[in-house]
ROMI-922023 format. One line per 10 residues: number of its first residue (from 1); their letters; for each residue x, y, z of N, C-alpha, C, CB. Coordinates in steps of 0.2 Angstrom, whole numbers, plus 5000, padded with zeros to 4 digits. Glycine has a CB too. Example, Ala and Ser with C-alpha at 12.3 -4.5 7.8 and 13.67 -1.06 7.14 Angstrom:
1 = AS = 5066 4972 5039 5062 4978 5039 5066 4984 5039 5057 4978 5045  5064 4989 5035 5068 4995 5036 5064 5000 5039 5070 4997 5029
END
This chain:
1 = HSNLDEETLV = 5682 5457 5489 5686 5455 5483 5683 5448 5481 5693 5455 5484  5678 5448 5477 5675 5442 5475 5673 5442 5468 5668 5441 5479  5673 5436 5465 5671 5435 5458 5663 5435 5457 5674 5428 5456  5659 5435 5463 5652 5435 5462 5649 5442 5460 5649 5432 5469  5644 5442 5457 5640 5448 5456 5637 5450 5462 5635 5447 5450  5634 5456 5462 5631 5459 5468 5625 5455 5471 5628 5466 5467  5621 5453 5466 5615 5449 5468 5617 5442 5471 5610 5448 5462  5621 5439 5468 5623 5432 5470 5627 5433 5477 5628 5429 5465  5631 5438 5478 5634 5439 5484 5629 5440 5490 5639 5445 5483  5624 5444 5489 5619 5445 5494 5615 5439 5495 5614 5451 5491
11 = KESLMIAGEL = 5614 5435 5490 5610 5429 5492 5614 5424 5496 5608 5426 5485  5620 5423 5494 5625 5418 5497 5626 5420 5504 5631 5418 5493  5627 5427 5505 5628 5430 5512 5622 5428 5517 5629 5437 5512  5616 5429 5514 5610 5428 5518 5608 5421 5519 5604 5431 5514  5610 5417 5514 5609 5409 5516 5614 5407 5521 5611 5406 5509  5620 5410 5521 5625 5408 5527 5622 5410 5533 5632 5411 5525  5620 5416 5533 5617 5419 5540 5611 5415 5542 5615 5426 5539  5607 5412 5537 5601 5408 5539 5604 5401 5542 5597 5407 5533  5609 5399 5540 5612 5393 5543 5615 5394 5550 5617 5390 5538  5618 5399 5551 5621 5401 5557 5616 5403 5563 5627 5405 5556
21 = CIYTNQNIKI = 5612 5407 5561 5607 5411 5566 5601 5407 5567 5606 5418 5564  5599 5406 5574 5593 5402 5575 5587 5406 5574 5593 5399 5582  5587 5413 5573 5582 5418 5572 5581 5420 5565 5583 5424 5576  5586 5418 5561 5585 5419 5554 5584 5413 5550 5592 5423 5551  5579 5413 5545 5578 5407 5541 5581 5409 5534 5571 5406 5541  5580 5404 5530 5583 5404 5523 5577 5406 5518 5586 5398 5521  5572 5408 5520 5567 5411 5515 5568 5418 5514 5559 5409 5518  5571 5420 5509 5573 5426 5508 5570 5429 5501 5581 5427 5507  5569 5435 5501 5567 5439 5495 5571 5445 5494 5559 5441 5496  5574 5445 5488 5579 5450 5486 5576 5455 5481 5586 5447 5483
31 = LKLED = 5575 5461 5483 5572 5466 5479 5578 5470 5476 5568 5471 5483  5578 5470 5469 5584 5473 5465 5582 5480 5463 5586 5468 5459  5586 5485 5464 5585 5492 5461 5588 5492 5455 5587 5497 5467  5585 5495 5450 5588 5496 5443 5592 5503 5444 5582 5497 5438  5597 5503 5440 5601 5509 5439 5598 5514 5435 5608 5507 5436
END
């Protein structure tokens, strides 16, 4: 239950994971599938 759209939610989630995990970095690429 969030006010974020799907793409922003994914990006923010991965950035948080990158901050917490020593094996994950914050260099991410999001591939978006069209409907």
